[in-house]
MARKOL-223228 format. One line per field, with one value per residue: x, y, z of N, C-alpha, C in turn; residue in one letter; residue number from 1. Coordinates in pm, 1 decimal. Layout:
N
n_xx	c(X/...) .
n_yy	c(Y/...) .
n_zz	c(Z/...) .
ca_xx	c(X/...) .
ca_yy	c(Y/...) .
ca_zz	c(Z/...) .
c_xx	c(X/...) .
c_yy	c(Y/...) .
c_zz	c(Z/...) .
res	c(a/...) .
n	c(NUM/...) .
This chain:
215
n_xx	c(1734.3/1798.0/1739.9/1487.5/1372.5/1443.8/1283.5/1040.4/1031.2/1043.7/804.1/630.1/684.3/598.5/573.3/329.8/156.3/203.0/43.3/-186.5/-82.3/0.3/-235.2/-362.1/-187.8/-207.0/-466.5/-419.7/-222.6/-212.2/-374.4/-585.0/-715.8/-747.1/-983.0/-1205.5/-1489.9/-1476.7/-1589.0/-1593.0/-1313.9/-1249.7/-1376.7/-1251.7/-991.3/-1036.7/-1118.5/-893.5/-709.2/-845.6/-822.0/-557.7/-385.4/-522.4/-634.4/-405.5/-256.1/-417.1/-398.2/-130.9/-139.5/-311.5/-142.6/72.2/-67.2/-113.2/146.5/287.3/437.9/720.5/727.6/586.7/751.7/876.9/1141.5/1288.3/1392.0/1295.3/1038.0/904.0/811.4/529.8/352.1/430.2/348.4/72.2/6.1/64.6/-135.5/-360.5/-318.1/-350.7/-598.8/-713.0/-654.7/-822.5/-1070.7/-1074.5/-1108.3/-1329.7/-1529.8/-1831.5/-1768.2/-1592.6/-1295.5/-1009.4/-775.3/-506.6/-485.8/-559.7/-372.2/-128.2/-176.3/-164.6/95.6/229.1/158.6/310.8/571.2/567.9/558.3/802.7/964.6/908.7/1002.1/1264.8/1326.8/1378.5/1630.8/1772.4/1713.2/1578.2/1501.1/1176.0/1071.7/1230.9/1197.7/918.9/935.9/1111.3/936.0/736.8/854.8/936.2/694.9/565.3/749.9/688.0/438.8/399.6/515.3/351.7/85.6/-118.9/30.5/39.3/318.1/400.5/314.0/202.5/193.4/383.9/387.4/626.4/757.0/773.9/656.7/754.0/734.6/981.8/1085.6/895.3/970.6/1218.2/1191.2/1075.9/1278.3/1464.8/1319.0/1325.3/1580.8/1620.0/1458.9/1603.2/1836.5/1725.4/1667.2/1907.4/2023.2/1867.7/1947.5/1818.9/1834.2/2100.2/2324.0/2341.9/2088.8/1914.4/1986.2/1925.7/1644.2/1547.0/1614.6/1491.3/1214.6/1203.3/1244.6/1015.6/817.1/879.4/756.7/506.8/514.7/424.6/175.4) .
n_yy	c(-521.4/-566.6/-843.9/-839.6/-714.9/-890.7/-1113.4/-1003.6/-971.9/-1243.6/-1337.8/-1176.7/-1271.0/-1524.7/-1873.4/-1972.3/-1750.0/-1668.9/-1767.1/-1591.7/-1332.3/-1368.5/-1417.9/-1165.8/-1003.2/-1085.1/-996.6/-727.8/-664.5/-539.3/-730.6/-957.9/-1063.5/-844.7/-734.1/-827.8/-797.5/-602.9/-721.0/-980.2/-1035.7/-981.7/-1206.3/-1420.8/-1393.5/-1413.7/-1684.1/-1828.0/-1737.9/-1852.7/-2116.7/-2164.9/-2048.7/-2005.8/-2256.2/-2451.9/-2314.8/-2362.3/-2626.8/-2650.6/-2513.2/-2691.2/-2918.2/-2793.2/-2771.0/-3028.8/-3111.4/-3213.9/-3080.6/-2857.1/-2574.6/-2327.6/-2229.6/-2455.3/-2542.5/-2785.1/-3019.0/-3298.2/-3258.2/-3112.3/-3297.0/-3417.6/-3152.5/-3062.5/-3265.2/-3265.1/-3008.7/-3018.8/-3191.2/-3045.2/-2817.8/-2958.3/-3033.9/-2791.4/-2683.4/-2856.9/-2775.5/-2529.6/-2562.9/-2655.2/-2508.1/-2299.8/-2058.0/-2004.3/-1991.8/-1834.0/-1988.8/-1936.8/-1872.6/-2119.6/-2279.3/-2168.2/-2237.3/-2518.6/-2548.1/-2447.5/-2653.5/-2866.4/-2748.8/-2759.8/-3051.6/-3109.5/-2988.9/-3123.4/-3383.3/-3346.3/-3275.8/-3501.1/-3558.6/-3288.0/-2965.4/-2806.9/-2450.5/-2342.5/-2094.6/-1977.7/-2160.5/-2116.2/-1853.4/-1874.6/-2025.9/-1846.7/-1619.0/-1763.1/-1836.6/-1574.1/-1470.9/-1621.4/-1580.8/-1292.7/-1307.7/-1494.3/-1395.0/-1144.6/-889.7/-565.8/-379.4/-155.0/-133.7/55.0/397.6/625.6/940.0/1077.2/832.8/535.3/210.7/-94.5/-451.9/-568.1/-397.0/-481.2/-784.2/-754.8/-627.3/-853.7/-1037.7/-879.2/-878.3/-1139.2/-1169.6/-1028.7/-1159.4/-1395.1/-1317.9/-1259.2/-1507.7/-1620.2/-1435.2/-1495.1/-1758.8/-1972.4/-2116.3/-2270.4/-2149.7/-2338.6/-2468.1/-2264.1/-2194.4/-2440.3/-2452.4/-2221.5/-2265.6/-2489.4/-2417.9/-2224.2/-2361.3/-2524.0/-2323.4/-2219.9/-2403.3/-2331.0/-2250.9/-2428.7/-2478.1) .
n_zz	c(3105.1/2848.0/2829.4/2890.7/2668.0/2459.0/2554.3/2492.7/2223.4/2147.5/2244.0/2092.6/1842.7/1851.4/1743.0/1727.0/1687.7/1443.3/1209.5/1253.1/1210.8/961.8/804.6/857.1/719.8/458.8/383.3/403.5/206.4/-115.9/-301.1/-456.3/-215.6/-63.2/-143.3/-7.7/212.1/513.3/744.4/681.3/671.4/938.0/1071.6/939.3/1039.8/1320.3/1345.0/1255.1/1451.7/1684.7/1622.5/1552.0/1768.1/2029.4/2072.5/2067.2/2277.2/2504.5/2529.7/2607.4/2856.4/2981.9/2992.4/3150.2/3384.9/3451.8/3499.1/3306.3/3147.4/3227.8/3207.7/3010.8/2798.9/2715.6/2763.0/2812.6/2602.3/2572.0/2677.2/2495.2/2292.1/2318.5/2322.0/2070.5/1886.4/1947.3/1866.4/1593.8/1504.0/1580.4/1405.3/1154.8/1163.4/1169.0/919.5/768.7/857.7/772.2/485.2/486.5/588.4/573.8/514.3/307.2/285.8/143.7/-73.0/-45.2/228.8/356.2/263.0/394.4/663.7/631.3/557.9/767.7/964.0/875.5/914.4/1189.4/1203.6/1107.1/1304.0/1514.5/1440.1/1411.8/1659.2/1805.1/1785.4/1845.0/1997.0/1799.4/1681.5/1722.1/1682.7/1482.2/1275.1/1228.8/1142.2/915.2/747.6/729.4/582.7/353.4/247.3/201.5/14.3/-206.1/-235.8/-302.5/-554.7/-704.0/-678.0/-804.0/-677.2/-630.9/-719.9/-581.3/-260.4/-78.6/-15.3/173.4/258.0/38.6/18.6/-140.8/-73.5/-146.1/-251.1/-218.5/8.0/192.1/229.6/319.6/557.4/690.8/705.4/852.2/1099.5/1154.4/1203.6/1437.3/1603.3/1609.2/1738.3/1963.6/2084.1/2109.5/2298.4/2515.9/2569.3/2467.1/2242.9/2040.7/1789.2/1569.9/1619.4/1572.7/1303.5/1158.3/1225.1/1097.0/823.7/757.5/794.0/605.5/345.1/358.4/350.9/77.1/-67.0/-123.4/-379.4/-553.4/-493.9) .
ca_xx	c(1660.4/1818.5/1674.0/1318.4/1327.6/1450.8/1185.7/924.1/1033.5/1016.0/676.7/548.3/691.6/577.8/530.7/179.4/104.0/232.3/-80.9/-284.9/-20.8/-7.9/-388.6/-389.2/-104.0/-262.6/-588.5/-386.7/-161.6/-305.2/-407.2/-730.7/-757.8/-781.1/-1124.0/-1306.7/-1548.7/-1405.1/-1642.5/-1539.8/-1183.1/-1243.4/-1426.8/-1150.6/-889.6/-1081.3/-1123.9/-761.9/-655.5/-904.1/-786.8/-405.5/-332.5/-597.0/-642.4/-288.4/-229.7/-510.4/-339.5/-2.0/-185.4/-362.4/-28.5/138.6/-126.8/-79.2/289.2/343.9/562.3/760.9/703.2/534.9/858.2/914.3/1282.1/1334.6/1368.5/1198.2/903.4/850.9/753.1/382.5/306.9/456.0/272.0/-54.5/-0.2/45.5/-268.6/-463.5/-314.6/-393.5/-753.2/-756.8/-659.5/-942.0/-1176.0/-1070.4/-1159.2/-1483.6/-1630.2/-1912.6/-1700.2/-1495.5/-1164.8/-915.2/-675.0/-375.1/-495.5/-564.2/-230.2/-49.0/-215.1/-117.3/243.6/255.5/149.4/434.9/662.2/551.9/596.8/956.2/1034.4/880.3/1089.9/1410.2/1342.8/1428.3/1797.1/1809.0/1603.8/1551.7/1421.1/1047.1/1065.4/1284.4/1133.9/802.4/972.2/1150.4/828.6/668.3/944.1/914.2/557.1/537.7/838.6/617.3/308.4/420.4/552.8/244.1/-47.8/-123.2/19.0/105.8/469.8/388.5/229.9/138.5/292.1/399.2/436.3/686.1/810.4/695.2/682.7/746.1/745.0/1135.8/1093.0/829.7/1054.8/1339.7/1136.5/1046.0/1427.9/1503.1/1239.1/1385.6/1715.6/1596.4/1410.8/1713.0/1928.9/1665.4/1667.2/2044.0/2032.3/1785.8/2021.6/1710.8/1888.0/2244.7/2326.9/2307.6/1953.0/1855.8/2007.1/1861.3/1505.2/1516.3/1637.5/1384.3/1095.8/1222.2/1214.4/861.7/741.0/884.9/672.0/373.7/532.9/375.6/37.7) .
ca_yy	c(-457.8/-638.7/-954.0/-831.1/-683.9/-1026.2/-1177.8/-943.7/-1015.6/-1395.8/-1345.4/-1115.8/-1354.7/-1673.5/-1924.0/-1998.8/-1637.9/-1637.5/-1780.1/-1479.8/-1236.5/-1396.9/-1382.7/-1021.7/-923.7/-1113.2/-922.9/-607.0/-626.8/-504.1/-830.7/-986.0/-1072.0/-706.1/-682.5/-879.4/-704.7/-593.3/-815.4/-1110.8/-1037.6/-1013.8/-1335.2/-1527.9/-1371.6/-1465.1/-1827.1/-1840.8/-1701.4/-1942.1/-2256.7/-2188.9/-1996.5/-2033.3/-2412.1/-2493.1/-2273.1/-2414.7/-2753.8/-2620.7/-2476.3/-2814.2/-2998.2/-2747.0/-2787.0/-3163.8/-3112.3/-3297.4/-2988.0/-2778.9/-2426.6/-2290.2/-2206.4/-2592.3/-2551.0/-2927.0/-3096.6/-3412.6/-3221.3/-3057.7/-3391.9/-3430.3/-3036.2/-3053.0/-3371.1/-3216.4/-2888.0/-3062.8/-3252.3/-2924.9/-2735.6/-3036.6/-3023.3/-2626.6/-2689.2/-2919.1/-2702.2/-2400.0/-2597.5/-2713.0/-2411.6/-2225.6/-1904.3/-2026.7/-1935.8/-1838.6/-2104.5/-1898.1/-1885.6/-2274.3/-2326.0/-2133.9/-2323.9/-2652.5/-2540.9/-2429.1/-2796.3/-2932.5/-2686.6/-2809.3/-3166.0/-3107.7/-2949.4/-3253.9/-3489.4/-3301.7/-3253.8/-3626.5/-3533.1/-3175.7/-2873.8/-2701.7/-2350.1/-2354.2/-1957.0/-1948.4/-2241.3/-2030.6/-1714.4/-1912.7/-2053.8/-1718.8/-1557.0/-1826.8/-1812.3/-1455.5/-1447.7/-1691.8/-1489.0/-1151.8/-1361.9/-1565.8/-1335.1/-1018.3/-797.0/-454.6/-364.7/-50.5/-180.9/151.6/524.9/707.2/1073.9/1053.9/700.7/412.6/83.8/-209.0/-593.0/-573.8/-359.0/-572.6/-893.3/-701.9/-618.0/-995.3/-1066.4/-799.8/-909.8/-1279.3/-1146.9/-965.5/-1298.0/-1505.5/-1280.1/-1271.1/-1654.9/-1652.4/-1371.0/-1581.4/-1876.5/-2067.1/-2219.5/-2244.2/-2099.6/-2437.6/-2489.3/-2152.2/-2199.3/-2546.5/-2414.6/-2129.8/-2319.4/-2588.1/-2338.1/-2154.5/-2462.8/-2561.2/-2221.3/-2212.3/-2517.5/-2272.5/-2219.6/-2542.1/-2472.6) .
ca_zz	c(3011.2/2712.9/2827.2/2885.2/2517.8/2390.0/2577.6/2450.1/2098.3/2140.9/2264.3/1983.0/1708.3/1888.6/1616.6/1703.3/1633.0/1296.1/1113.5/1246.5/1153.4/800.1/746.0/862.9/620.4/327.8/363.1/388.7/83.1/-237.1/-389.7/-466.2/-80.6/-13.6/-189.8/64.5/308.7/633.2/840.8/627.5/705.9/1086.5/1117.4/909.2/1140.7/1443.8/1325.5/1259.6/1574.8/1779.5/1598.3/1569.9/1874.1/2147.9/2088.1/2127.4/2413.1/2607.2/2558.2/2685.6/3002.9/3045.4/3021.9/3257.2/3512.4/3483.7/3509.8/3190.0/3101.1/3363.9/3174.0/2868.8/2701.0/2668.7/2753.2/2813.5/2464.9/2596.6/2718.3/2353.4/2208.6/2308.4/2278.4/1936.7/1840.9/1953.7/1800.4/1453.4/1490.0/1575.0/1260.0/1051.1/1190.2/1143.5/772.5/722.8/899.1/672.5/352.2/482.9/647.0/448.7/499.5/174.9/316.7/41.9/-67.5/31.3/390.2/389.9/234.9/495.8/782.7/604.5/552.5/915.1/1023.3/814.7/983.3/1308.7/1208.8/1088.5/1448.2/1614.8/1405.6/1448.3/1814.5/1857.4/1773.7/1913.0/2014.8/1694.6/1719.2/1652.8/1634.4/1354.6/1167.4/1191.8/1082.0/791.5/664.8/679.4/479.2/211.7/188.3/140.0/-101.7/-313.4/-220.0/-378.1/-684.5/-779.6/-671.4/-862.2/-590.3/-702.1/-670.3/-468.5/-158.8/-29.4/-13.4/299.4/216.3/-64.3/11.9/-189.0/13.1/-224.4/-204.9/-160.1/134.9/265.2/250.2/391.9/686.9/751.4/724.6/967.1/1216.1/1184.6/1265.4/1583.9/1691.1/1618.8/1827.5/2101.3/2112.3/2138.7/2415.4/2632.7/2565.3/2458.9/2144.4/1985.6/1644.8/1482.0/1622.8/1508.0/1142.2/1118.0/1220.4/981.0/683.9/748.3/770.3/467.9/229.8/355.2/297.0/-53.9/-129.3/-166.5/-520.1/-623.3/-458.5) .
c_xx	c(1671.1/1736.0/1513.8/1286.8/1341.6/1332.8/1047.1/900.7/1007.5/858.8/579.7/565.6/685.5/537.4/382.6/93.3/106.4/121.0/-171.4/-222.2/-20.9/-135.4/-399.3/-315.2/-162.0/-388.5/-544.1/-306.7/-251.1/-302.5/-545.8/-811.7/-813.0/-923.4/-1228.0/-1356.9/-1481.4/-1447.0/-1610.5/-1401.0/-1174.7/-1273.5/-1319.9/-1040.0/-912.6/-1077.8/-969.7/-691.2/-702.2/-834.7/-630.4/-337.0/-375.3/-603.5/-507.3/-221.0/-305.0/-450.1/-219.6/-47.3/-220.8/-236.5/68.7/66.7/-117.5/46.2/361.4/469.5/598.4/737.6/666.4/647.7/914.1/1088.7/1345.9/1295.7/1270.7/1052.5/840.3/785.6/609.2/321.6/311.2/372.8/131.5/-92.5/-8.9/-77.0/-377.9/-448.8/-360.2/-558.7/-812.9/-752.8/-800.6/-1080.5/-1182.1/-1132.8/-1291.6/-1579.3/-1705.1/-1858.3/-1621.4/-1377.0/-1074.4/-818.0/-550.3/-357.4/-484.4/-424.5/-118.0/-61.9/-154.8/32.8/290.0/262.0/281.6/566.8/686.9/586.6/750.4/1020.0/1007.3/963.5/1226.4/1436.4/1382.4/1581.7/1845.8/1711.6/1607.0/1471.3/1279.3/1017.4/1112.5/1244.4/1003.7/832.2/1016.8/1044.8/749.5/737.1/928.7/793.7/514.3/613.6/745.0/483.9/302.1/471.7/431.9/119.9/-2.8/-113.6/92.2/225.0/479.3/282.9/150.7/258.4/277.6/459.5/486.2/749.4/725.9/762.3/655.4/741.0/875.3/1125.3/1009.7/902.8/1157.6/1292.5/1116.4/1182.9/1480.8/1440.7/1284.0/1521.3/1714.5/1556.1/1520.8/1800.4/1872.8/1674.3/1803.6/2061.3/1985.1/1854.1/1911.3/1759.1/2040.9/2232.9/2305.3/2161.5/1867.5/1854.2/1928.4/1695.3/1477.1/1519.8/1523.6/1252.2/1098.7/1188.9/1073.6/797.3/744.3/794.5/540.0/384.2/451.0/215.3/-66.9) .
c_yy	c(-533.3/-781.4/-958.8/-792.7/-799.5/-1105.0/-1140.7/-983.9/-1150.6/-1401.2/-1302.8/-1211.1/-1488.7/-1742.0/-1969.0/-1872.8/-1594.6/-1664.2/-1651.5/-1365.1/-1244.5/-1366.9/-1214.4/-939.2/-959.7/-1032.9/-762.5/-560.3/-616.1/-627.9/-862.5/-1004.0/-944.8/-670.9/-744.6/-777.4/-712.3/-707.9/-952.4/-1140.8/-1075.5/-1139.0/-1441.6/-1504.6/-1429.6/-1623.6/-1874.2/-1832.7/-1803.0/-2078.3/-2277.3/-2131.9/-2033.2/-2195.6/-2475.6/-2462.2/-2323.6/-2554.1/-2740.3/-2579.1/-2598.8/-2902.8/-2937.9/-2769.7/-2936.9/-3222.4/-3207.4/-3215.3/-2892.7/-2626.2/-2428.5/-2265.3/-2338.2/-2594.2/-2677.7/-2980.4/-3215.2/-3372.9/-3160.7/-3164.2/-3394.0/-3286.0/-3022.4/-3127.0/-3313.0/-3099.6/-2926.5/-3109.4/-3142.3/-2849.2/-2819.1/-3021.0/-2885.7/-2631.1/-2739.5/-2850.9/-2581.4/-2436.1/-2637.4/-2610.3/-2336.6/-2081.9/-1895.7/-1939.8/-1943.1/-1951.0/-2077.0/-1914.2/-2024.2/-2328.1/-2274.6/-2218.1/-2472.1/-2648.8/-2530.1/-2563.4/-2863.8/-2878.1/-2755.2/-2964.0/-3187.2/-3082.6/-3054.2/-3358.4/-3460.3/-3290.3/-3382.2/-3631.6/-3409.5/-3080.1/-2769.6/-2575.3/-2325.5/-2198.9/-1935.3/-2039.3/-2177.4/-1917.5/-1764.9/-1947.0/-1942.3/-1636.2/-1622.0/-1813.4/-1705.5/-1410.9/-1504.2/-1632.8/-1375.5/-1197.4/-1407.0/-1479.6/-1200.0/-896.4/-667.9/-408.6/-262.0/-88.8/-70.9/272.7/597.6/827.2/1044.8/938.0/598.2/283.2/-34.5/-339.6/-608.3/-522.1/-433.9/-701.6/-853.0/-679.7/-748.4/-1035.6/-1009.7/-845.9/-1056.7/-1262.8/-1116.2/-1094.2/-1405.3/-1444.0/-1269.3/-1409.4/-1677.6/-1566.3/-1450.6/-1710.8/-1993.9/-2176.9/-2168.6/-2189.3/-2198.5/-2466.5/-2389.4/-2157.4/-2304.5/-2519.1/-2327.2/-2186.5/-2417.2/-2526.3/-2279.6/-2246.6/-2502.3/-2452.6/-2204.1/-2304.9/-2454.7/-2244.0/-2319.3/-2561.6/-2402.3) .
c_zz	c(2860.3/2685.1/2829.9/2736.8/2442.8/2427.5/2518.3/2306.9/2063.5/2149.0/2167.3/1877.6/1765.2/1756.8/1595.2/1674.0/1484.7/1200.4/1109.5/1191.1/988.1/740.8/740.4/732.2/471.8/282.8/347.6/264.7/-23.3/-327.6/-387.4/-327.0/-15.2/-47.1/-96.8/179.1/436.7/744.0/805.7/689.3/862.6/1119.9/1055.9/1008.1/1276.6/1446.1/1336.2/1375.9/1699.0/1761.0/1606.1/1672.8/1996.6/2183.8/2137.8/2271.2/2536.1/2647.7/2623.8/2829.1/3050.0/3087.9/3133.2/3389.0/3547.6/3500.7/3417.9/3141.1/3232.9/3315.8/3020.5/2761.6/2651.5/2657.8/2757.0/2680.7/2485.8/2596.5/2584.3/2275.3/2204.4/2278.2/2126.0/1846.6/1825.6/1865.6/1644.0/1428.9/1482.0/1444.5/1150.7/1055.6/1153.3/983.4/708.8/733.8/809.1/541.4/368.7/530.8/527.0/444.9/373.0/201.6/203.9/52.8/-10.1/174.4/436.5/386.0/357.4/612.3/756.1/600.5/692.6/989.9/985.4/870.3/1127.1/1311.7/1192.9/1238.5/1512.7/1581.7/1446.4/1593.0/1885.2/1870.2/1868.2/1912.9/1916.4/1725.7/1636.6/1600.4/1500.9/1235.2/1125.7/1097.7/923.9/703.3/625.5/586.8/347.7/165.9/126.7/29.3/-217.6/-333.3/-333.0/-527.7/-770.6/-774.8/-744.5/-769.8/-646.5/-630.3/-574.2/-363.5/-113.2/-23.5/114.2/271.7/69.0/-86.2/-40.2/-137.9/-87.0/-168.8/-139.7/-8.1/244.2/312.9/342.6/538.9/761.8/791.1/843.6/1091.5/1256.7/1228.6/1411.7/1663.9/1710.1/1733.3/1958.2/2149.8/2161.9/2269.0/2538.2/2640.5/2548.3/2344.7/2118.1/1838.7/1551.2/1478.8/1561.3/1350.0/1100.8/1108.8/1111.3/864.6/661.8/709.5/628.7/350.6/245.4/305.2/149.4/-125.1/-176.7/-311.0/-607.4/-587.2/-558.9) .
res	c(m/i/k/k/t/a/g/l/i/s/l/i/f/h/p/l/l/l/p/t/f/a/v/a/l/m/f/f/l/p/s/y/l/a/l/y/p/i/e/y/k/k/a/i/i/l/v/v/f/l/s/t/f/i/s/p/l/l/i/l/l/l/l/l/n/l/r/v/i/s/d/l/s/l/t/d/r/k/e/r/i/l/p/l/g/i/s/f/l/i/y/i/a/s/y/f/l/s/i/k/l/p/l/s/i/p/d/n/i/s/n/f/i/l/l/s/a/f/v/i/l/c/v/f/l/l/n/f/k/f/k/v/s/a/h/l/a/g/l/g/g/f/l/g/f/f/h/v/f/v/l/k/e/p/v/h/e/i/l/f/r/l/f/d/f/q/f/t/s/l/h/f/l/s/i/i/i/l/l/t/g/f/t/a/s/s/r/l/l/l/k/a/h/s/i/s/e/i/s/v/g/f/l/t/g/l/c/i/g/l/v/n/l/f/f) .
n	c(1/2/3/4/5/6/7/8/9/10/11/12/13/14/15/16/17/18/19/20/21/22/23/24/25/26/27/28/29/30/31/32/33/34/35/36/37/38/39/40/41/42/43/44/45/46/47/48/49/50/51/52/53/54/55/56/57/58/59/60/61/62/63/64/65/66/67/68/69/70/71/72/73/74/75/76/77/78/79/80/81/82/83/84/85/86/87/88/89/90/91/92/93/94/95/96/97/98/99/100/101/102/103/104/105/106/107/108/109/110/111/112/113/114/115/116/117/118/119/120/121/122/123/124/125/126/127/128/129/130/131/132/133/134/135/136/137/138/139/140/141/142/143/144/145/146/147/148/149/150/151/152/153/154/155/156/157/158/159/160/161/162/163/164/165/166/167/168/169/170/171/172/173/174/175/176/177/178/179/180/181/182/183/184/185/186/187/188/189/190/191/192/193/194/195/196/197/198/199/200/201/202/203/204/205/206/207/208/209/210/211/212/213/214/215) .
């Protein structure tokens, strides 16, 4: 039961899904992005989902079918090199697509895709030495990006109210940290990574996410 739960957490917070989650959150938080029409939001979320999740997933399935990789979890460090390299190229292409589309995708969304591409690149480069955790690298970047986002953008301090409880930016970031901790524990329980691989992944992603401060 514990391992099934850990597997489910790892699946939900898969690094390829984080851009879609990020875009949905940016549209939900009380900033200028929340003012966009709902149909526009749906269109952008769909574009991001197709380009940053479905496209890499199809490549992984193709590589699995060709027996270039032995499983979708990429447990073998050497087998991660090609999928990570291709994913980086897909994310870079997605970034240029986002800035060229007539939909006028907001800069924050394009920036997240670009920073995600650099997270993948760092994981790719580090992978030549050891199997750094892509899950924690993605979540580290996610946390760093949104920490800067709530500081830079005119996000209202009180994000929303639930009965008498006021949900603030601090609560929001605390939940991301908590979910990151759950994911890290899940990767350890599944014996997918060591503590050092998880720590390096998280710190790498966090540093890249904080680069959003200069965008």
